Structures are given as C-alpha cells and as structure tokens.
A tleap script that builds the chain and sets N, CA, C and O, in Angstrom:
source leaprc.protein.ff14SB
mol = sequence {
  NMET ASP ILE TYR HIE THR GLU SER PHE GLY
  PRO THR VAL SER VAL ILE VAL VAL ARG SER
  ASP GLU GLU ALA ILE LYS ILE ALA LYS ASP
  THR ASP TYR GLY LEU SER ALA ALA VAL PHE
  THR GLU ASP LEU ARG ARG GLY LEU ILE ILE
  ALA LYS ARG ILE LYS SER GLY ALA VAL GLN
  ILE ASN SER MET SER VAL HIE ASP GLU SER
  ALA LEU PRO HIE GLY ARG TYR LYS LYS CSER
}
set mol.1.N position { -15.459 7.432 20.264 }
set mol.1.CA position { -15.936 8.120 19.083 }
set mol.1.C position { -15.535 7.329 17.840 }
set mol.1.O position { -14.371 6.960 17.683 }
set mol.2.N position { -16.465 7.079 16.993 }
set mol.2.CA position { -16.179 6.395 15.740 }
set mol.2.C position { -15.799 7.455 14.712 }
set mol.2.O position { -16.672 8.039 14.070 }
set mol.3.N position { -14.524 7.701 14.558 }
set mol.3.CA position { -14.043 8.794 13.707 }
set mol.3.C position { -14.482 8.640 12.252 }
set mol.3.O position { -14.563 9.627 11.521 }
set mol.4.N position { -14.758 7.438 11.839 }
set mol.4.CA position { -15.124 7.237 10.443 }
set mol.4.C position { -16.561 7.650 10.147 }
set mol.4.O position { -16.859 8.061 9.026 }
set mol.5.N position { -17.441 7.552 11.109 }
set mol.5.CA position { -18.846 7.891 10.880 }
set mol.5.C position { -19.276 9.164 11.591 }
set mol.5.O position { -20.468 9.470 11.619 }
set mol.6.N position { -18.350 9.912 12.161 }
set mol.6.CA position { -18.648 11.167 12.834 }
set mol.6.C position { -17.782 12.250 12.212 }
set mol.6.O position { -16.557 12.130 12.174 }
set mol.7.N position { -18.422 13.310 11.724 }
set mol.7.CA position { -17.642 14.391 11.125 }
set mol.7.C position { -16.802 15.061 12.196 }
set mol.7.O position { -17.308 15.424 13.258 }
set mol.8.N position { -15.538 15.222 11.918 }
set mol.8.CA position { -14.642 15.843 12.895 }
set mol.8.C position { -13.837 16.941 12.207 }
set mol.8.O position { -13.612 16.908 10.997 }
set mol.9.N position { -13.417 17.898 13.000 }
set mol.9.CA position { -12.612 19.006 12.480 }
set mol.9.C position { -11.336 19.089 13.289 }
set mol.9.O position { -11.345 18.876 14.501 }
set mol.10.N position { -10.263 19.393 12.636 }
set mol.10.CA position { -8.981 19.454 13.322 }
set mol.10.C position { -8.059 18.387 12.780 }
set mol.10.O position { -8.437 17.636 11.881 }
set mol.11.N position { -6.886 18.312 13.300 }
set mol.11.CA position { -5.939 17.307 12.814 }
set mol.11.C position { -6.307 15.911 13.319 }
set mol.11.O position { -6.022 15.560 14.464 }
set mol.12.N position { -6.936 15.129 12.460 }
set mol.12.CA position { -7.294 13.749 12.801 }
set mol.12.C position { -6.840 12.836 11.666 }
set mol.12.O position { -6.629 13.278 10.537 }
set mol.13.N position { -6.696 11.580 11.987 }
set mol.13.CA position { -6.341 10.612 10.960 }
set mol.13.C position { -7.012 9.285 11.285 }
set mol.13.O position { -7.132 8.895 12.446 }
set mol.14.N position { -7.439 8.613 10.242 }
set mol.14.CA position { -8.028 7.291 10.379 }
set mol.14.C position { -7.346 6.396 9.346 }
set mol.14.O position { -7.453 6.646 8.145 }
set mol.15.N position { -6.661 5.377 9.793 }
set mol.15.CA position { -5.975 4.458 8.889 }
set mol.15.C position { -6.726 3.140 8.913 }
set mol.15.O position { -6.890 2.524 9.966 }
set mol.16.N position { -7.178 2.716 7.748 }
set mol.16.CA position { -7.928 1.472 7.627 }
set mol.16.C position { -7.172 0.574 6.651 }
set mol.16.O position { -6.972 0.939 5.493 }
set mol.17.N position { -6.764 -0.570 7.110 }
set mol.17.CA position { -6.043 -1.525 6.270 }
set mol.17.C position { -7.068 -2.431 5.597 }
set mol.17.O position { -7.955 -2.970 6.260 }
set mol.18.N position { -6.948 -2.598 4.287 }
set mol.18.CA position { -7.894 -3.422 3.531 }
set mol.18.C position { -7.138 -4.493 2.757 }
set mol.18.O position { -5.921 -4.419 2.587 }
set mol.19.N position { -7.884 -5.488 2.291 }
set mol.19.CA position { -7.272 -6.599 1.560 }
set mol.19.C position { -7.369 -6.439 0.040 }
set mol.19.O position { -6.674 -7.134 -0.703 }
set mol.20.N position { -8.235 -5.521 -0.426 }
set mol.20.CA position { -8.391 -5.358 -1.873 }
set mol.20.C position { -8.825 -3.930 -2.202 }
set mol.20.O position { -9.289 -3.190 -1.335 }
set mol.21.N position { -8.665 -3.564 -3.467 }
set mol.21.CA position { -9.120 -2.253 -3.921 }
set mol.21.C position { -10.629 -2.122 -3.752 }
set mol.21.O position { -11.124 -1.079 -3.326 }
set mol.22.N position { -11.353 -3.180 -4.087 }
set mol.22.CA position { -12.816 -3.139 -3.971 }
set mol.22.C position { -13.255 -2.903 -2.530 }
set mol.22.O position { -14.199 -2.151 -2.285 }
set mol.23.N position { -12.585 -3.534 -1.582 }
set mol.23.CA position { -12.915 -3.325 -0.170 }
set mol.23.C position { -12.639 -1.875 0.228 }
set mol.23.O position { -13.427 -1.273 0.958 }
set mol.24.N position { -11.539 -1.318 -0.243 }
set mol.24.CA position { -11.198 0.075 0.072 }
set mol.24.C position { -12.250 1.034 -0.472 }
set mol.24.O position { -12.669 1.959 0.224 }
set mol.25.N position { -12.673 0.818 -1.702 }
set mol.25.CA position { -13.673 1.684 -2.329 }
set mol.25.C position { -15.007 1.561 -1.608 }
set mol.25.O position { -15.679 2.566 -1.375 }
set mol.26.N position { -15.396 0.348 -1.254 }
set mol.26.CA position { -16.649 0.131 -0.527 }
set mol.26.C position { -16.634 0.874 0.814 }
set mol.26.O position { -17.618 1.523 1.169 }
set mol.27.N position { -15.549 0.786 1.547 }
set mol.27.CA position { -15.441 1.462 2.842 }
set mol.27.C position { -15.454 2.977 2.647 }
set mol.27.O position { -16.113 3.694 3.400 }
set mol.28.N position { -14.731 3.462 1.646 }
set mol.28.CA position { -14.661 4.908 1.405 }
set mol.28.C position { -16.020 5.490 1.040 }
set mol.28.O position { -16.311 6.637 1.381 }
set mol.29.N position { -16.851 4.723 0.357 }
set mol.29.CA position { -18.181 5.203 -0.033 }
set mol.29.C position { -19.199 5.095 1.099 }
set mol.29.O position { -20.246 5.740 1.043 }
set mol.30.N position { -18.916 4.300 2.117 }
set mol.30.CA position { -19.866 4.030 3.200 }
set mol.30.C position { -19.782 5.094 4.297 }
set mol.30.O position { -19.449 4.792 5.444 }
set mol.31.N position { -20.085 6.327 3.933 }
set mol.31.CA position { -20.103 7.419 4.901 }
set mol.31.C position { -21.075 8.489 4.431 }
set mol.31.O position { -21.297 8.654 3.231 }
set mol.32.N position { -21.649 9.208 5.370 }
set mol.32.CA position { -22.537 10.315 5.027 }
set mol.32.C position { -21.746 11.559 4.653 }
set mol.32.O position { -22.308 12.515 4.117 }
set mol.33.N position { -20.460 11.554 4.928 }
set mol.33.CA position { -19.627 12.731 4.701 }
set mol.33.C position { -18.710 12.497 3.520 }
set mol.33.O position { -18.413 11.352 3.179 }
set mol.34.N position { -18.265 13.555 2.901 }
set mol.34.CA position { -17.413 13.388 1.736 }
set mol.34.C position { -16.610 14.621 1.402 }
set mol.34.O position { -16.355 14.906 0.231 }
set mol.35.N position { -16.211 15.351 2.418 }
set mol.35.CA position { -15.456 16.579 2.178 }
set mol.35.C position { -14.120 16.289 1.506 }
set mol.35.O position { -13.751 16.947 0.534 }
set mol.36.N position { -13.402 15.306 2.027 }
set mol.36.CA position { -12.074 15.003 1.503 }
set mol.36.C position { -11.707 13.558 1.825 }
set mol.36.O position { -12.167 12.993 2.817 }
set mol.37.N position { -10.882 12.980 0.982 }
set mol.37.CA position { -10.406 11.614 1.196 }
set mol.37.C position { -8.957 11.539 0.732 }
set mol.37.O position { -8.476 12.424 0.024 }
set mol.38.N position { -8.276 10.494 1.131 }
set mol.38.CA position { -6.893 10.298 0.707 }
set mol.38.C position { -6.646 8.825 0.417 }
set mol.38.O position { -7.167 7.947 1.104 }
set mol.39.N position { -5.849 8.569 -0.606 }
set mol.39.CA position { -5.445 7.222 -0.985 }
set mol.39.C position { -3.915 7.180 -0.926 }
set mol.39.O position { -3.239 8.006 -1.539 }
set mol.40.N position { -3.390 6.224 -0.194 }
set mol.40.CA position { -1.934 6.052 -0.116 }
set mol.40.C position { -1.566 4.731 -0.777 }
set mol.40.O position { -2.089 3.681 -0.403 }
set mol.41.N position { -0.678 4.777 -1.748 }
set mol.41.CA position { -0.288 3.594 -2.497 }
set mol.41.C position { 1.087 3.798 -3.125 }
set mol.41.O position { 1.514 4.932 -3.344 }
set mol.42.N position { 1.768 2.712 -3.407 }
set mol.42.CA position { 3.042 2.785 -4.127 }
set mol.42.C position { 2.827 2.816 -5.635 }
set mol.42.O position { 3.748 3.135 -6.387 }
set mol.43.N position { 1.613 2.486 -6.083 }
set mol.43.CA position { 1.284 2.401 -7.503 }
set mol.43.C position { 0.379 3.582 -7.869 }
set mol.43.O position { -0.824 3.536 -7.616 }
set mol.44.N position { 0.945 4.637 -8.461 }
set mol.44.CA position { 0.186 5.849 -8.767 }
set mol.44.C position { -0.994 5.575 -9.700 }
set mol.44.O position { -2.077 6.124 -9.499 }
set mol.45.N position { -0.798 4.742 -10.706 }
set mol.45.CA position { -1.888 4.414 -11.638 }
set mol.45.C position { -3.061 3.791 -10.883 }
set mol.45.O position { -4.216 4.156 -11.104 }
set mol.46.N position { -2.761 2.870 -10.012 }
set mol.46.CA position { -3.786 2.217 -9.192 }
set mol.46.C position { -4.470 3.246 -8.284 }
set mol.46.O position { -5.689 3.208 -8.112 }
set mol.47.N position { -3.697 4.155 -7.712 }
set mol.47.CA position { -4.255 5.202 -6.860 }
set mol.47.C position { -5.222 6.095 -7.614 }
set mol.47.O position { -6.268 6.462 -7.077 }
set mol.48.N position { -4.892 6.452 -8.854 }
set mol.48.CA position { -5.779 7.281 -9.672 }
set mol.48.C position { -7.087 6.562 -9.979 }
set mol.48.O position { -8.158 7.169 -9.934 }
set mol.49.N position { -7.006 5.289 -10.286 }
set mol.49.CA position { -8.211 4.499 -10.569 }
set mol.49.C position { -9.110 4.455 -9.340 }
set mol.49.O position { -10.321 4.648 -9.450 }
set mol.50.N position { -8.532 4.206 -8.180 }
set mol.50.CA position { -9.308 4.160 -6.936 }
set mol.50.C position { -9.890 5.532 -6.626 }
set mol.50.O position { -11.065 5.636 -6.274 }
set mol.51.N position { -9.088 6.585 -6.750 }
set mol.51.CA position { -9.544 7.944 -6.437 }
set mol.51.C position { -10.750 8.338 -7.279 }
set mol.51.O position { -11.660 8.994 -6.772 }
set mol.52.N position { -10.776 7.959 -8.538 }
set mol.52.CA position { -11.897 8.294 -9.424 }
set mol.52.C position { -13.189 7.608 -9.002 }
set mol.52.O position { -14.272 8.072 -9.358 }
set mol.53.N position { -13.101 6.525 -8.259 }
set mol.53.CA position { -14.287 5.771 -7.846 }
set mol.53.C position { -14.792 6.157 -6.463 }
set mol.53.O position { -15.862 5.709 -6.053 }
set mol.54.N position { -14.041 6.980 -5.737 }
set mol.54.CA position { -14.453 7.425 -4.402 }
set mol.54.C position { -15.342 8.649 -4.541 }
set mol.54.O position { -15.014 9.572 -5.286 }
set mol.55.N position { -16.456 8.666 -3.837 }
set mol.55.CA position { -17.384 9.797 -3.856 }
set mol.55.C position { -16.956 10.793 -2.790 }
set mol.55.O position { -17.322 10.656 -1.622 }
set mol.56.N position { -16.184 11.793 -3.191 }
set mol.56.CA position { -15.672 12.781 -2.245 }
set mol.56.C position { -15.434 14.098 -2.971 }
set mol.56.O position { -15.161 14.115 -4.171 }
set mol.57.N position { -15.539 15.192 -2.239 }
set mol.57.CA position { -15.294 16.499 -2.833 }
set mol.57.C position { -13.874 16.639 -3.350 }
set mol.57.O position { -13.646 17.274 -4.380 }
set mol.58.N position { -12.924 16.055 -2.649 }
set mol.58.CA position { -11.519 16.077 -3.058 }
set mol.58.C position { -10.881 14.764 -2.634 }
set mol.58.O position { -11.150 14.258 -1.545 }
set mol.59.N position { -10.047 14.220 -3.486 }
set mol.59.CA position { -9.311 13.002 -3.144 }
set mol.59.C position { -7.826 13.273 -3.373 }
set mol.59.O position { -7.404 13.591 -4.485 }
set mol.60.N position { -7.060 13.144 -2.324 }
set mol.60.CA position { -5.611 13.318 -2.395 }
set mol.60.C position { -4.972 11.945 -2.632 }
set mol.60.O position { -5.462 10.932 -2.133 }
set mol.61.N position { -3.901 11.923 -3.379 }
set mol.61.CA position { -3.158 10.680 -3.578 }
set mol.61.C position { -1.763 10.874 -2.990 }
set mol.61.O position { -1.007 11.752 -3.404 }
set mol.62.N position { -1.451 10.031 -2.017 }
set mol.62.CA position { -0.170 10.081 -1.308 }
set mol.62.C position { 0.100 11.449 -0.684 }
set mol.62.O position { 1.242 11.907 -0.628 }
set mol.63.N position { -0.961 12.086 -0.222 }
set mol.63.CA position { -0.847 13.387 0.429 }
set mol.63.C position { -2.027 13.556 1.378 }
set mol.63.O position { -3.028 12.846 1.284 }
set mol.64.N position { -1.888 14.498 2.282 }
set mol.64.CA position { -2.969 14.780 3.231 }
set mol.64.C position { -3.843 15.900 2.695 }
set mol.64.O position { -3.382 16.718 1.899 }
set mol.65.N position { -5.086 15.946 3.119 }
set mol.65.CA position { -6.004 16.984 2.665 }
set mol.65.C position { -5.675 18.351 3.255 }
set mol.65.O position { -6.297 19.345 2.880 }
set mol.66.N position { -4.726 18.421 4.156 }
set mol.66.CA position { -4.305 19.694 4.747 }
set mol.66.C position { -3.831 20.655 3.660 }
set mol.66.O position { -3.868 21.871 3.853 }
set mol.67.N position { -3.392 20.133 2.536 }
set mol.67.CA position { -2.833 20.961 1.471 }
set mol.67.C position { -3.880 21.401 0.451 }
set mol.67.O position { -3.518 21.809 -0.652 }
set mol.68.N position { -5.175 21.330 0.793 }
set mol.68.CA position { -6.213 21.792 -0.129 }
set mol.68.C position { -6.014 23.270 -0.431 }
set mol.68.O position { -5.568 24.030 0.429 }
set mol.69.N position { -6.338 23.669 -1.624 }
set mol.69.CA position { -6.210 25.070 -2.028 }
set mol.69.C position { -7.410 25.856 -1.506 }
set mol.69.O position { -8.539 25.623 -1.940 }
set mol.70.N position { -7.179 26.772 -0.591 }
set mol.70.CA position { -8.268 27.495 0.073 }
set mol.70.C position { -9.031 28.419 -0.866 }
set mol.70.O position { -10.164 28.787 -0.555 }
set mol.71.N position { -8.463 28.806 -1.991 }
set mol.71.CA position { -9.150 29.698 -2.922 }
set mol.71.C position { -10.194 28.967 -3.766 }
set mol.71.O position { -11.056 29.605 -4.370 }
set mol.72.N position { -10.125 27.656 -3.812 }
set mol.72.CA position { -11.078 26.875 -4.599 }
set mol.72.C position { -12.314 26.550 -3.771 }
set mol.72.O position { -12.240 26.507 -2.543 }
set mol.73.N position { -13.469 26.318 -4.439 }
set mol.73.CA position { -14.681 25.932 -3.693 }
set mol.73.C position { -14.412 24.688 -2.854 }
set mol.73.O position { -13.700 23.778 -3.278 }
set mol.74.N position { -14.982 24.665 -1.676 }
set mol.74.CA position { -14.697 23.578 -0.746 }
set mol.74.C position { -15.957 23.262 0.049 }
set mol.74.O position { -16.585 24.166 0.600 }
set mol.75.N position { -16.329 22.002 0.114 }
set mol.75.CA position { -17.481 21.612 0.916 }
set mol.75.C position { -18.707 21.347 0.067 }
set mol.75.O position { -18.639 21.293 -1.160 }
set mol.76.N position { -19.826 21.183 0.747 }
set mol.76.CA position { -21.123 20.911 0.125 }
set mol.76.C position { -21.124 19.611 -0.670 }
set mol.76.O position { -21.774 19.518 -1.712 }
set mol.77.N position { -20.409 18.623 -0.189 }
set mol.77.CA position { -20.436 17.313 -0.814 }
set mol.77.C position { -20.982 16.341 0.207 }
set mol.77.O position { -20.448 16.225 1.310 }
set mol.78.N position { -22.047 15.641 -0.156 }
set mol.78.CA position { -22.787 14.808 0.789 }
set mol.78.C position { -23.210 15.688 1.964 }
set mol.78.O position { -23.780 16.755 1.737 }
set mol.79.N position { -22.958 15.288 3.201 }
set mol.79.CA position { -23.354 16.092 4.363 }
set mol.79.C position { -22.223 16.977 4.883 }
set mol.79.O position { -22.320 17.516 5.985 }
set mol.80.N position { -21.176 17.129 4.120 }
set mol.80.CA position { -20.053 17.977 4.546 }
set mol.80.C position { -20.255 19.400 4.066 }
set mol.80.O position { -19.417 20.264 4.324 }
savepdb mol mol.pdb
quit
C-alpha cells in the first residue's frame, strides 16, 4: 500500500526525508488528499514558512494531527 497516495484512517505515519524545503513542499502538495499535514523542524520560523505553503486543511508544526480540536470544522479539503 502506498500510504502517501491512499487515504488511510487510524494511527499511521509516513516519514519522508528531503534535501530541501522546496522538495518538501512539492511532495506535500502532490496528493489528492489534504485533511492534515505535519512539519517537523528545529527552526520554528522555517516551519511556519513551509506550513503556509502546504495545501492542507490543517498543518501541525512539531506535533501530530491527533491533537486536532474536534469542535472545529474538519475535512472537506481536496478529496478528504
């Protein structure tokens, strides 16, 4: 199963190592789904810049999407 191109539900994780910010953003945008994304970095400013360029309903920085606030609208972004 290609976890990156198949929508999955449940506790899953996909770690993709990239060589540049541009490569990370390109990979993050290359999906039909966009419910949630996460950026892990030691540089918070850099993480915020990258997060703003990712097309996703929610982008977590140095955190997992498990902590989404259930009272807020969720979903309906791209095919999610």
